[in-house]
N, C-alpha and C positions, 0 to 999 in steps of 0.2 A: 504494500500500500504506500502511496505517495504521502509526503508530509502534509498534514492537514492545516491549512491556514487558520489563524485565530478568528478570522471573519466568518468562518463556517459555523461557529458556535452562536446559535440564534438567541436573541434577546426575547425573554418571555413577554415583554411588553410591546414589542415591535414585530410586525409581520413581514418585514422586508427580507429578501434573500440576496446573497451575493450575485454579481453579474454572471451570466451563464458561461462566459468565456473562461471563468476561473474554475469551472467544474473539473474534477479529477479525471484522469484517464484510467486510473486503477485505484479503487473500484470505479468502473465506468459510470461517470455522471454524478458522482457524489458531490453535492453542492451545499448541504446544510446538515447540522446536527442539533437536536434539541427542539425547543419551542413547544408547541402543543398542537392538538388536532381540532382546534376551534373551527367553526364554519368560516369565519373571515380568513383565517390563515390558509385553510384548505382551498378556498376559492381563489385566493390570491396566488397560491402555489400553482394550481392548474392553469390559471391564466398566463403564467410565466413558463409553462411547459415543465413543471416540477411536480413530483408526486412522492408520497411517503412510502417507504418499503424497509421494514426492519423486523428482526426476529425477537423471540422471547429473551428477556433480560438485557436487551440492547436499548440505547436511547433511540428516540425517533430519528431516523435517517431519511434524508430527502435527496432525490435523484432526478437528473435530467440527462439520460444517456445519449451518446452520439456514436453511431447513428440510432435512429428511432424506428421501431417496427410498426408499420401502419398498413391499413388496407382500405380500399374504397369500394363502393358498389360496382364500379366498372372493372376492377381487378379481381373481384370475388369469383372464385372458380366453383361453380355448382356442379358437382359430379352427377353422373346419370343415376347412381345408386341413391345419393342424397335427394335428388329431385324426385325419384320414385317414392322415397320414404315420405317426403313432404306431401306429395300428391295423393298418397294413400289415406290421408286424414287420420292416420294412426294416433298422432299427437294433437293436443290442443295447446295453443300458445296464448299467453296473456301478458300484459304489461303492468307492472306496479301494483299487483294485487297481494303478493306475499313477499315483499322485499326482505323482511327479517328472516324468513325461512330460506330464501336463496343465499343470503350472505352467511347464514349459519351452516348451511350445507357446504358452501365453499370452504368454510373454516375446517369442517370435520372430515371431508372426503379424503381418502388415502390417495396419494399421488406417487407414481412410479419414480424412484430415484430421489424422493424428498422425504427426509426423516420426520418433518413436522410441517407446520403452517406458519406463514407470516401474518395471518389474519388473527390478531389477538382480540381479547374482549374490548380493549380500548379502541381498536379500529372499528369493531362492529358498532359500538356506541356512537363513534364519530360519523360513520357513514349512514347510520340510521337517522342521525340529526340532519345530515345533508339531504337525505331522502324526504324527511318531513318538510324541509325548506324548499323542496322542488328541484334539487340539482342532481341527486343520485337516483338512478332508475334500475329496475330489474326486469328482465325478460324471462318468463317462466314457462316451462314445458310440462304438460300433464299427460299422463297415460291412465285412462280409466279413473279420472278425477284424483289421481295421486301425483304429487310433484316428483318428477324423475330427472329433471335437468333445468339448467338455467344459467344466467350470467347477470352481473351487475357492473355498473360503472357510473361515471360522472359526465354530465352533458353541459357544455358551454356553447351556445349558439349552434353552429353546424358541425361541431366536433363532439364525438363520444369517446371518452377515455375509458377503455375497458379495464376492469380491475381483476376479475376472476370469473371462472365458470366451473360448473360441475356437471357430472352425468352419472346417473345411477343405472341407466340402461343404454345400450348401444345407440349412438347417433343423437341422443337427446340434447346435448350441448351444441352440437352442430346445427340442429334445427333452430335453437334459440339464436345462434349466431347468424344463420341465414335470414331469419325473420328480422333481426336488427338491421341487416344490410339491405334487405329488399322491401321493407315496410316502414321505413322511418325517413326523416328528412336529413339525416346526417350525411355529410359529404366526405367525411374522413373519420375513420375509426383508429384510435391510438391503441396499439397492442403493447406498447412500452418497450419490451426487450425481445431479442431474437427468440423465436419459438418455431421449431421445425413443423409442428402440427399446424399452426396457423399459416406458415409459409406454404404448406401444401394446399391451403384454401385460397391463396392469392395474396397473402401479406408480403410486404417487401420492406427493405431497409431504406430509410430516408435520412439524409444528413440533417443534423439538428437545426442548422441555420434555415434550411428549407422548411422544416417542420414548423419553426417559429413563424415564418412568413405565412404558412398556411393557417396557423392558429390565429394570427392577427386578422387574416382575411375572412375567416369563417366565424370568428368570435364576435358576433353582432349583438349589441345590446347588453353585453356583460359589463357590469359595473364592478370595478375592483377598488380596493382601498389604496 
């Protein structure tokens, strides 16, 4: 890890972050440490292309990686098998009906190659507050009236910042992802960091500078502190 500049330690009473060009290369994109997960700080962070990502017993860590993994409705690859699954009407999809259940499943689901989760109780509380304020949203997939998959994230204008997804049955999270891309007004979906699974669906790496240009262009009507 590179030496951490003193400016990275965030003031509890100020929501400002260091300039993005100061972000570390290793770990990729680290730009702040500490602070809190208040609604004001989270919204300010997302408007600057920054998101929190930290594990148990760690301070709050803030990142803006370079490059950024993103996907658009135009680059989304809908496979024949997934299209068949969607057209079968096997699943029912809803939006913002069980946000707390979605984020809790994302916290608890077992992931290959990961010993635990980065979604702690503090994160759940913070994003539920964002949801109540109208900025965090969930896409939910049901099978026979049972929640079997979904995803959640933060929306600012025409950009959706994807946070996490889960699937209890095959293809459930893909159905939620497809619904997000095909049935929403979002022009850009932020996938944050490189992910081979999302890459197979059409996600690609975008330089941070270009991502910030896109964020400013699509972030209409968002008021930051």
